[in-house]
VEXFIPA-149824 format. One record per residue (C-alpha): residue in one letter; x, y, z. Coordinates in steps of 0.05 Angstrom, whole numbers, plus 5000, padded with zeros to 4 digits. Example, Ala and Ser with C-alpha at 12.3 -4.5 7.8 and 13.67 -1.06 7.14 Angstrom:
% VEXFIPA-149824
<'A',<5246,4910,5156>> <'S',<5273,4979,5143>> 
% end
This chain:
% VEXFIPA-149824
<'M',<4976,5877,5635>> <'M',<5021,5914,5585>> <'K',<4990,5928,5517>> <'F',<5030,5935,5453>> <'S',<5013,5974,5391>> <'P',<5006,5936,5325>> <'L',<5072,5965,5301>> <'R',<5108,5941,5364>> <'K',<5076,5872,5358>> <'S',<5102,5867,5286>> <'A',<5171,5888,5308>> <'I',<5172,5837,5364>> <'L',<5148,5783,5317>> <'T',<5201,5801,5265>> <'V',<5258,5801,5316>> <'S',<5233,5735,5345>> <'L',<5232,5702,5276>> <'I',<5302,5727,5260>> <'L',<5328,5698,5325>> <'L',<5290,5634,5314>> <'F',<5317,5623,5244>> <'S',<5388,5640,5268>> <'F',<5380,5586,5321>> <'F',<5358,5536,5268>> <'A',<5416,5555,5223>> <'I',<5463,5540,5281>> <'G',<5424,5476,5295>> <'F',<5434,5451,5223>> <'S',<5508,5463,5230>> <'Y',<5519,5429,5298>> <'L',<5459,5384,5311>> <'E',<5433,5322,5277>> <'P',<5388,5339,5217>> <'V',<5331,5295,5243>> <'K',<5328,5329,5311>> <'T',<5334,5398,5280>> <'K',<5278,5385,5230>> <'R',<5235,5359,5287>> <'M',<5247,5422,5327>> <'M',<5229,5465,5266>> <'R',<5166,5425,5254>> <'Q',<5143,5434,5327>> <'T',<5158,5508,5325>> <'Y',<5120,5516,5260>> <'S',<5060,5481,5291>> <'L',<5061,5531,5348>> <'Y',<5068,5588,5298>> <'R',<5008,5563,5259>> <'Q',<4967,5558,5322>> <'F',<4975,5632,5338>> <'F',<4989,5669,5273>> <'I',<4959,5629,5214>> <'E',<4885,5627,5200>> <'K',<4860,5555,5201>> <'K',<4851,5527,5131>> <'P',<4793,5481,5110>> <'R',<4808,5407,5116>> <'Q',<4843,5379,5055>> <'R',<4794,5344,5009>> <'S',<4794,5317,4939>> <'I',<4738,5282,4901>> <'T',<4746,5229,4847>> <'E',<4697,5186,4810>> <'Y',<4671,5125,4846>> <'K',<4692,5061,4810>> <'P',<4650,4999,4823>> <'V',<4684,4931,4828>> <'I',<4681,4902,4758>> <'L',<4722,4842,4737>> <'H',<4740,4831,4664>> <'Y',<4736,4755,4665>> <'S',<4680,4706,4679>> <'S',<4679,4676,4748>> <'T',<4632,4642,4797>> <'T',<4624,4708,4833>> <'G',<4589,4736,4772>> <'G',<4650,4772,4746>> <'K',<4616,4838,4738>> <'G',<4584,4854,4804>> <'G',<4593,4862,4878>> <'S',<4560,4800,4905>> <'N',<4588,4739,4941>> <'Q',<4583,4667,4919>> <'K',<4513,4659,4949>> <'G',<4485,4716,4908>> <'L',<4478,4760,4970>> <'P',<4495,4833,4966>> <'V',<4562,4852,4996>> <'R',<4582,4921,4972>> <'L',<4521,4966,4974>> <'L',<4556,5022,4937>> <'D',<4557,4977,4876>> <'M',<4481,4973,4878>> <'E',<4431,5026,4858>> <'F',<4398,5063,4915>> <'K',<4330,5097,4919>> <'T',<4319,5167,4948>> <'D',<4263,5216,4957>> <'T',<4311,5274,4969>> <'E',<4299,5334,4924>> <'H',<4372,5355,4915>> <'Q',<4426,5312,4885>> <'I',<4464,5259,4924>> <'I',<4521,5222,4890>> <'K',<4567,5162,4895>> <'T',<4639,5185,4896>> <'S',<4709,5171,4923>> <'V',<4731,5224,4973>> <'N',<4799,5238,5004>> <'L',<4784,5269,5071>> <'D',<4822,5269,5137>> <'G',<4879,5227,5109>> <'Q',<4836,5171,5082>> <'Q',<4808,5157,5013>> <'R',<4739,5125,5019>> <'N',<4682,5106,4973>> <'A',<4621,5144,4996>> <'I',<4551,5170,4984>> <'T',<4550,5245,4995>> <'G',<4504,5304,4991>> <'I',<4481,5367,5027>> <'A',<4443,5349,5091>> <'P',<4387,5333,5099>> <'F',<4382,5273,5052>> <'N',<4365,5199,5053>> <'F',<4373,5137,5010>> <'S',<4353,5064,5016>> <'Y',<4369,4994,4990>> <'R',<4326,4932,4982>> <'L',<4366,4869,4997>> <'F',<4371,4800,5027>> <'V',<4409,4795,5093>> <'P',<4460,4739,5097>> <'K',<4470,4694,5157>> <'D',<4507,4729,5215>> <'G',<4506,4792,5173>> <'H',<4532,4858,5198>> <'L',<4526,4926,5166>> <'W',<4591,4965,5168>> <'F',<4601,5038,5146>> <'G',<4636,5102,5163>> <'I',<4607,5172,5172>> <'N',<4638,5240,5167>> <'Q',<4619,5312,5156>> <'E',<4646,5375,5124>> <'R',<4623,5445,5139>> <'D',<4647,5516,5152>> <'H',<4670,5523,5224>> <'T',<4619,5579,5234>> <'I',<4560,5533,5222>> <'A',<4529,5517,5290>> <'A',<4492,5453,5272>> <'D',<4500,5380,5290>> <'L',<4486,5323,5242>> <'K',<4442,5265,5261>> <'F',<4455,5199,5225>> <'S',<4401,5145,5230>> <'V',<4390,5076,5200>> <'Q',<4324,5040,5197>> <'V',<4308,4969,5175>> <'S',<4239,4948,5154>> <'N',<4207,4883,5130>> <'K',<4137,4854,5128>> <'S',<4134,4854,5204>> <'G',<4148,4928,5213>> <'R',<4204,4978,5222>> <'E',<4261,4982,5272>> <'N',<4312,5036,5286>> <'L',<4383,5009,5285>> <'L',<4421,5074,5295>> <'D',<4411,5146,5319>> <'L',<4479,5179,5323>> <'R',<4495,5253,5328>> <'L',<4560,5283,5302>> <'P',<4573,5349,5338>> <'T',<4594,5412,5302>> <'E',<4667,5405,5323>> <'H',<4674,5332,5301>> <'I',<4731,5317,5252>> <'G',<4749,5249,5226>> <'W',<4715,5185,5203>> <'K',<4672,5148,5253>> <'N',<4663,5074,5238>> <'V',<4599,5039,5256>> <'S',<4580,4965,5257>> <'L',<4507,4943,5263>> <'D',<4484,4871,5276>> <'L',<4434,4847,5224>> <'S',<4432,4774,5245>> <'A',<4360,4780,5270>> <'F',<4340,4791,5197>> <'A',<4382,4735,5167>> <'G',<4351,4705,5105>> <'Q',<4299,4759,5099>> <'E',<4288,4812,5047>> <'V',<4291,4880,5080>> <'N',<4293,4954,5064>> <'L',<4352,4992,5094>> <'K',<4342,5067,5099>> <'F',<4398,5115,5114>> <'D',<4379,5185,5136>> <'V',<4420,5246,5156>> <'T',<4388,5310,5183>> <'T',<4413,5377,5209>> <'E',<4399,5395,5281>> <'H',<4420,5463,5308>> <'S',<4465,5458,5368>> <'S',<4433,5517,5403>> <'K',<4361,5541,5411>> <'E',<4376,5606,5377>> <'K',<4389,5594,5303>> <'S',<4455,5622,5280>> <'A',<4456,5668,5221>> <'T',<4503,5621,5186>> <'T',<4464,5556,5194>> <'D',<4431,5566,5126>> <'Q',<4497,5548,5094>> <'S',<4508,5477,5069>> <'V',<4533,5420,5111>> <'K',<4560,5361,5071>> <'A',<4552,5291,5099>> <'Y',<4587,5226,5079>> <'W',<4565,5153,5086>> <'S',<4626,5112,5067>> <'D',<4640,5039,5051>> <'L',<4570,5011,5061>> <'F',<4585,4938,5067>> <'I',<4544,4877,5086>> <'T',<4584,4820,5115>> <'N',<4573,4749,5092>> <'S',<4585,4684,5129>> <'T',<4650,4661,5098>> <'N',<4706,4618,5126>> <'R',<4759,4652,5085>> <'P',<4819,4678,5124>> <'N',<4841,4749,5133>> <'I',<4900,4771,5091>> <'F',<4953,4819,5115>> <'I',<5009,4841,5068>> <'I',<5064,4880,5103>> <'L',<5113,4909,5053>> <'V',<5176,4939,5082>> <'D',<5206,4985,5029>> <'T',<5279,4977,5008>> <'L',<5292,4918,5054>> <'R',<5351,4873,5037>> <'P',<5343,4801,5060>> <'D',<5416,4794,5077>> <'H',<5406,4848,5131>> <'L',<5356,4804,5169>> <'G',<5373,4752,5221>> <'C',<5329,4699,5189>> <'Y',<5370,4706,5126>> <'G',<5436,4699,5163>> <'Y',<5454,4770,5183>> <'E',<5499,4772,5244>> <'R',<5467,4836,5273>> <'S',<5403,4833,5313>> <'T',<5363,4877,5266>> <'S',<5299,4837,5260>> <'P',<5275,4795,5320>> <'N',<5201,4804,5302>> <'I',<5210,4786,5228>> <'D',<5255,4728,5249>> <'R',<5200,4702,5294>> <'L',<5150,4707,5237>> <'A',<5197,4666,5193>> <'L',<5205,4613,5246>> <'E',<5130,4604,5249>> <'G',<5117,4609,5175>> <'V',<5149,4594,5107>> <'R',<5213,4631,5088>> <'F',<5232,4636,5015>> <'E',<5307,4637,5008>> <'K',<5311,4659,4936>> <'A',<5255,4709,4922>> <'F',<5266,4760,4867>> <'S',<5229,4823,4850>> <'Q',<5209,4839,4778>> <'A',<5236,4910,4783>> <'P',<5290,4946,4822>> <'W',<5246,5003,4848>> <'T',<5178,5014,4880>> <'D',<5125,5032,4829>> <'P',<5133,4975,4779>> <'S',<5145,4926,4837>> <'I',<5078,4945,4867>> <'L',<5045,4939,4799>> <'T',<5070,4867,4795>> <'L',<5048,4851,4866>> <'F',<4978,4877,4854>> <'T',<4968,4848,4784>> <'G',<5009,4785,4775>> <'L',<5037,4816,4711>> <'Y',<5105,4842,4690>> <'P',<5114,4917,4692>> <'S',<5120,4922,4616>> <'D',<5055,4883,4608>> <'V',<5021,4947,4631>> <'W',<5070,5006,4628>> <'E',<5120,5032,4578>> <'P',<5192,5037,4604>> <'S',<5200,5110,4623>> <'R',<5245,5159,4658>> <'H',<5227,5170,4731>> <'K',<5190,5236,4723>> <'V',<5142,5201,4675>> <'A',<5140,5135,4711>> <'I',<5116,5165,4777>> <'R',<5053,5190,4740>> <'Q',<5032,5123,4712>> <'A',<4972,5088,4743>> <'L',<4941,5019,4741>> <'P',<4895,5017,4680>> <'S',<4822,5004,4696>> <'G',<4823,4944,4648>> <'V',<4870,4905,4694>> <'D',<4839,4860,4746>> <'A',<4878,4878,4809>> <'L',<4886,4834,4870>> <'A',<4841,4878,4913>> <'E',<4787,4878,4860>> <'I',<4785,4802,4856>> <'L',<4784,4795,4931>> <'S',<4730,4849,4937>> <'A',<4686,4813,4887>> <'N',<4692,4752,4931>> <'G',<4669,4784,4996>> <'Y',<4733,4815,5023>> <'F',<4734,4884,5053>> <'A',<4799,4915,5027>> <'V',<4839,4968,5063>> <'A',<4907,4997,5050>> <'A',<4953,5041,5092>> <'S',<5013,5070,5054>> <'D',<5072,5107,5083>> <'H',<5099,5120,5012>> <'P',<5075,5185,4978>> <'G',<5078,5151,4910>> <'V',<5035,5090,4929>> <'T',<4968,5124,4930>> <'Y',<4894,5109,4917>> <'R',<4893,5145,4850>> <'R',<4951,5103,4824>> <'F',<4942,5035,4858>> <'G',<4874,5038,4893>> <'Q',<4832,4993,4848>> <'G',<4787,4950,4891>> <'F',<4805,4981,4958>> <'D',<4748,5005,5002>> <'I',<4793,5050,5044>> <'F',<4862,5075,5025>> <'S',<4897,5113,5081>> <'A',<4959,5158,5077>> <'L',<5005,5146,5136>> <'Y',<5056,5202,5123>> <'Y',<5049,5273,5149>> <'V',<5027,5324,5097>> <'D',<5029,5391,5132>> <'G',<5084,5441,5144>> <'P',<5145,5465,5103>> <'W',<5196,5425,5143>> <'V',<5158,5360,5148>> <'G',<5197,5302,5117>> <'W',<5163,5247,5079>> <'R',<5186,5197,5131>> <'E',<5164,5229,5196>> <'T',<5111,5176,5208>> <'D',<5117,5142,5276>> <'A',<5093,5074,5300>> <'E',<5037,5106,5341>> <'K',<5005,5138,5280>> <'I',<5011,5074,5239>> <'L',<4977,5033,5294>> <'A',<4924,5087,5305>> <'Q',<4907,5087,5231>> <'L',<4905,5011,5229>> <'N',<4859,5008,5289>> <'T',<4813,5059,5256>> <'L',<4811,5018,5192>> <'L',<4800,4951,5226>> <'E',<4759,4967,5288>> <'G',<4689,4940,5291>> <'R',<4697,4892,5232>> <'Q',<4651,4833,5240>> <'G',<4640,4771,5198>> <'N',<4672,4787,5131>> <'P',<4745,4773,5116>> <'L',<4795,4830,5111>> <'F',<4848,4843,5060>> <'T',<4897,4893,5090>> <'Y',<4958,4921,5054>> <'V',<5009,4961,5096>> <'H',<5067,4996,5061>> <'L',<5123,5018,5109>> <'I',<5175,5067,5081>> <'Y',<5233,5050,5127>> <'P',<5290,5036,5112>> <'H',<5287,5078,5048>> <'Q',<5339,5132,5040>> <'P',<5354,5184,5065>> <'Y',<5377,5143,5125>> <'E',<5356,5186,5184>> <'P',<5332,5139,5239>> <'P',<5308,5173,5302>> <'S',<5341,5161,5369>> <'P',<5359,5109,5393>> <'Y',<5362,5075,5325>> <'D',<5412,5126,5298>> <'N',<5466,5097,5342>> <'Y',<5439,5026,5352>> <'F',<5494,4992,5312>> <'G',<5551,5041,5322>> <'R',<5572,5106,5291>> <'G',<5530,5131,5234>> <'T',<5534,5187,5184>> <'Y',<5487,5230,5142>> <'E',<5542,5239,5090>> <'V',<5530,5184,5039>> <'S',<5593,5163,5003>> <'S',<5632,5099,4988>> <'E',<5685,5123,5037>> <'N',<5633,5123,5092>> <'R',<5603,5057,5071>> <'Q',<5602,5023,5139>> <'Y',<5575,5084,5174>> <'V',<5520,5089,5121>> <'I',<5504,5015,5132>> <'N',<5500,5027,5207>> <'M',<5446,5079,5194>> <'Y',<5410,5033,5146>> <'D',<5411,4977,5197>> <'G',<5383,5024,5249>> <'E',<5324,5037,5203>> <'V',<5316,4962,5192>> <'K',<5311,4954,5267>> <'L',<5260,5010,5270>> <'A',<5219,4977,5214>> <'D',<5223,4910,5251>> <'D',<5197,4943,5315>> <'V',<5138,4972,5275>> <'V',<5125,4904,5244>> <'G',<5124,4874,5314>> <'L',<5073,4926,5337>> <'I',<5030,4912,5277>> <'L',<5031,4838,5291>> <'K',<5014,4852,5364>> <'E',<4956,4896,5341>> <'I',<4930,4841,5296>> <'R',<4930,4794,5356>> <'R',<4897,4847,5401>> <'L',<4840,4854,5351>> <'N',<4832,4778,5350>> <'L',<4847,4776,5276>> <'D',<4905,4727,5280>> <'N',<4869,4662,5292>> <'D',<4854,4650,5219>> <'S',<4897,4701,5182>> <'I',<4950,4698,5128>> <'V',<5008,4746,5141>> <'I',<5057,4760,5084>> <'L',<5120,4800,5094>> <'L',<5163,4822,5036>> <'S',<5199,4881,5004>> <'D',<5191,4914,4937>> <'H',<5266,4916,4923>> <'G',<5334,4917,4958>> <'E',<5388,4970,4963>> <'G',<5458,4978,4934>> <'F',<5518,4995,4978>> <'W',<5570,5003,4922>> <'E',<5575,4928,4908>> <'H',<5578,4947,4834>> <'G',<5599,5019,4844>> <'L',<5527,5042,4853>> <'W',<5488,5065,4913>> <'E',<5413,5063,4927>> <'H',<5365,5029,4878>> <'G',<5330,5037,4811>> <'N',<5397,5041,4774>> <'S',<5415,4969,4758>> <'L',<5390,4897,4755>> <'Y',<5440,4865,4802>> <'N',<5413,4822,4857>> <'E',<5428,4869,4914>> <'L',<5368,4905,4885>> <'L',<5326,4846,4860>> <'H',<5334,4796,4917>> <'V',<5279,4809,4969>> <'P',<5255,4776,5033>> <'L',<5190,4736,5029>> <'I',<5156,4703,5088>> <'I',<5086,4673,5087>> <'H',<5054,4657,5154>> <'A',<4990,4617,5145>> <'P',<4972,4573,5205>> <'N',<4935,4508,5187>> <'R',<4947,4522,5114>> <'L',<5022,4520,5104>> <'P',<5078,4484,5141>> <'K',<5110,4517,5201>> <'G',<5184,4535,5200>> <'K',<5195,4513,5128>> <'T',<5249,4542,5083>> <'V',<5239,4540,5007>> <'K',<5304,4541,4970>> <'E',<5276,4541,4899>> <'L',<5275,4606,4861>> <'V',<5209,4645,4867>> <'R',<5185,4713,4843>> <'T',<5141,4768,4869>> <'V',<5097,4759,4808>> <'D',<5078,4692,4839>> <'L',<5046,4724,4900>> <'M',<4979,4743,4871>> <'P',<4962,4672,4846>> <'T',<4990,4643,4911>> <'I',<4945,4688,4954>> <'L',<4883,4672,4912>> <'D',<4898,4597,4916>> <'L',<4908,4602,4992>> <'V',<4839,4633,5002>> <'E',<4807,4588,4948>> <'V',<4784,4644,4902>> <'E',<4778,4627,4828>> <'Y',<4816,4671,4780>> <'D',<4840,4675,4708>> <'K',<4904,4633,4713>> <'A',<4919,4641,4639>> <'G',<4918,4717,4646>> <'L',<4974,4720,4698>> <'R',<5049,4715,4690>> <'G',<5060,4685,4759>> <'A',<5046,4615,4783>> <'S',<5020,4594,4852>> <'L',<5074,4573,4901>> <'L',<5029,4525,4939>> <'P',<5050,4462,4900>> <'M',<5123,4479,4915>> <'V',<5110,4493,4989>> <'K',<5066,4433,5000>> <'K',<5109,4388,4956>> <'E',<5049,4367,4915>> <'D',<5094,4372,4854>> <'T',<5169,4361,4859>> <'K',<5183,4404,4799>> <'A',<5169,4478,4802>> <'P',<5125,4507,4747>> <'E',<5161,4541,4690>> <'L',<5161,4616,4676>> <'S',<5097,4638,4643>> <'S',<5103,4663,4571>> <'P',<5068,4648,4505>> <'R',<5100,4579,4504>> <'Q',<5117,4575,4579>> <'A',<5187,4599,4562>> <'Q',<5214,4528,4571>> <'T',<5286,4513,4552>> <'N',<5315,4447,4530>> <'D',<5356,4445,4593>> <'E',<5313,4424,4652>> <'D',<5368,4444,4700>> <'W',<5347,4516,4690>> <'G',<5278,4503,4720>> <'R',<5241,4565,4744>> <'M',<5266,4633,4720>> <'A',<5257,4704,4743>> <'F',<5249,4759,4691>> <'S',<5262,4830,4717>> <'E',<5262,4899,4683>> <'F',<5249,4974,4690>> <'P',<5308,5009,4721>> <'H',<5287,5082,4724>> <'T',<5356,5114,4715>> <'R',<5414,5101,4669>> <'I',<5384,5041,4633>> <'I',<5308,5046,4629>> <'F',<5304,4990,4577>> <'G',<5347,4943,4617>> <'R',<5325,4870,4628>> <'S',<5350,4809,4663>> <'I',<5332,4736,4670>> <'Q',<5359,4686,4721>> <'S',<5352,4616,4749>> <'V',<5386,4584,4808>> <'E',<5444,4569,4761>> <'G',<5457,4630,4719>> <'K',<5436,4701,4702>> <'L',<5436,4744,4640>> <'I',<5433,4820,4644>> <'D',<5418,4861,4582>> <'P',<5428,4934,4603>> <'D',<5409,4957,4532>> <'L',<5475,4994,4524>> <'G',<5497,4956,4462>> <'D',<5515,4884,4444>> <'T',<5581,4887,4481>> <'S',<5549,4905,4547>> <'L',<5514,4838,4560>> <'E',<5532,4805,4626>> <'Y',<5526,4732,4645>> <'Y',<5539,4706,4715>> <'K',<5541,4635,4743>> <'I',<5497,4653,4802>> <'A',<5506,4586,4837>> <'E',<5582,4596,4839>> <'D',<5583,4672,4838>> <'P',<5523,4698,4877>> <'K',<5552,4768,4883>> <'E',<5556,4775,4807>> <'L',<5629,4794,4806>> <'N',<5656,4753,4747>> <'N',<5623,4766,4680>> <'Q',<5626,4701,4640>> <'I',<5593,4726,4576>> <'Q',<5654,4708,4534>> <'N',<5657,4637,4562>> <'E',<5582,4621,4565>> <'G',<5557,4648,4499>> <'G',<5511,4588,4487>> <'K',<5474,4595,4553>> <'A',<5470,4670,4545>> <'S',<5441,4664,4475>> <'E',<5389,4615,4500>> <'L',<5368,4662,4555>> <'M',<5366,4721,4507>> <'D',<5317,4683,4463>> <'I',<5271,4672,4523>> <'M',<5278,4744,4545>> <'N',<5262,4770,4475>> <'E',<5201,4725,4472>> <'I',<5176,4753,4538>> <'S',<5188,4825,4517>> <'N',<5151,4814,4451>> <'S',<5092,4786,4489>> <'T',<5091,4844,4538>> <'S',<5086,4892,4480>> <'N',<5025,4856,4455>> <'N',<4993,4856,4525>> <'R',<5008,4930,4535>> <'A',<4967,4947,4473>> <'K',<4904,4923,4510>> <'Y',<4910,4977,4564>> <'P',<4902,5051,4549>> <'N',<4955,5093,4583>> <'E',<4927,5122,4648>> <'R',<4965,5176,4684>> <'H',<4956,5212,4750>> <'E',<4987,5281,4760>> <'P',<5013,5282,4832>> <'S',<5001,5344,4875>> <'E',<5057,5393,4891>> <'E',<5059,5364,4961>> <'T',<5070,5294,4934>> <'I',<5123,5319,4886>> <'R',<5159,5352,4944>> <'K',<5158,5287,4983>> <'L',<5180,5245,4923>> <'R',<5237,5294,4914>> <'S',<5260,5281,4985>> <'L',<5263,5206,4968>> <'G',<5309,5223,4910>> <'Y',<5255,5205,4858>> <'V',<5248,5275,4830>> <'Q',<5307,5319,4813>> 
% end
């Protein structure tokens, strides 16, 4: 075998890299950007394998936040117990330990998942005294972190003891090379109704008879999401949010192209809302509204995008996941959006998983594939027994840049990567290809829910955070206006045995209504007066023929009952950050905050595409709507004063990914 000197090796490597980058330069000129980037990513992975020293696993630690509600409820409001007074979330309880060194409760981001955990340097132990509910199961995850030179396995064990004696429930060894969370479910039904002591123990066991010189170094162990199930008949909840999805590009909303057979099937079997409107034209404030039942300006100041992407949910807000968690739900989230993270939106979630790739200089923010999404979901949901699940999945497709992989890039005809109004149809072809890709992923998620036997008594909600502009008003993308190509969103609720099948609701509804609707569907009490939205159940079930009015200090009622329910929207992040709009099924007022002469009024019923500004002819209706809008804005200012501004500085990696979405310049 021929041997090369170090100098010759360096020369060969240098020449190889020059040739490689020349090849990539040619590829960028003549090949599709998506395929070229994929080739570069694969080559970089090989390069790392041979020439780059392996780095420690990415990890970040934040403070553990217990589930604490700020209103009085039957669940106790400020605790982690279910309605029967039985412990549910052990991490919210105080544990006992006889370990000499410190062990702590924390929130750790490790191996792509943010989890609440008890951690320390092995060996250590801790225990809880509790009552076991009927059909109770103990669910938790375990993981480890150590230098790769440490030749020691970790042994995790669980013991349960009562007046009758002690029993070992688990003895599990994690080998030295193990990476990733391992989920465990243990049956406690034999101890139902009894007071027991649960002891968790982790010890270090050397993997060889001869002790390595490095085994004296520390090995960190994690026990995550210690959760006792309770016997509840509440259904599972799955929210699938497809980012940037226009309803008029779905078959169930009348689109002529076959972009969405799986979503269409869900609509046929559930309730489809024909006129659903988001409270903001871009992601972050829309997610805030979905998770809180509040308007964006109830919580955040209107801001330019570089400030807005650093804002987080204040701890004083009772988020949807927190309320569900306090009522016995195990809450998990899987986000394919680098801005929708645990630190910004994770209140109440037991596990928050990042679906996008995070490694490599040529890795796009949207390289996630269906296989990874399903693998993560399976990891999050496997082994769950007894307790209901709240699962939030955020899919990034069809967000720009429109770069669908083959065969979606040519599914609806010729496409282009050059975005311009001249190429409008080619751009739409690419967008529709991504819609078809998103629909296929939704179909696989629904199939996975069925495979895990979680569909028999589950609520599945599909929606989007906002739409997308294709130059209808001279503007492309989103976040830059308050026209309905950005505010109109799909909304489908599939709830067997709870809601009608195949029903279409034609009344105007809002995404701010989803939180109270979900809580009503699963019969969880909540602070109705503290929310802006109103439950949609009376409308869907026709218990009340008149839809509830828009929430405001005086319910924002007008003297004209024909206006009915109204949708207030705000928070464009470019051009007009103080812009606002309000609309009913009849008309719409837009105040872009560009001066008194810039007001726009549209007769939506007659002019759904908002092409004919009638502000000069409909001054009376516009003035009436402006009064309502001002009253809402004044009330949001008062509400905002209750919540201290909380910000999260994103990492350089997150900033890079947000830049690729067009969010950071």
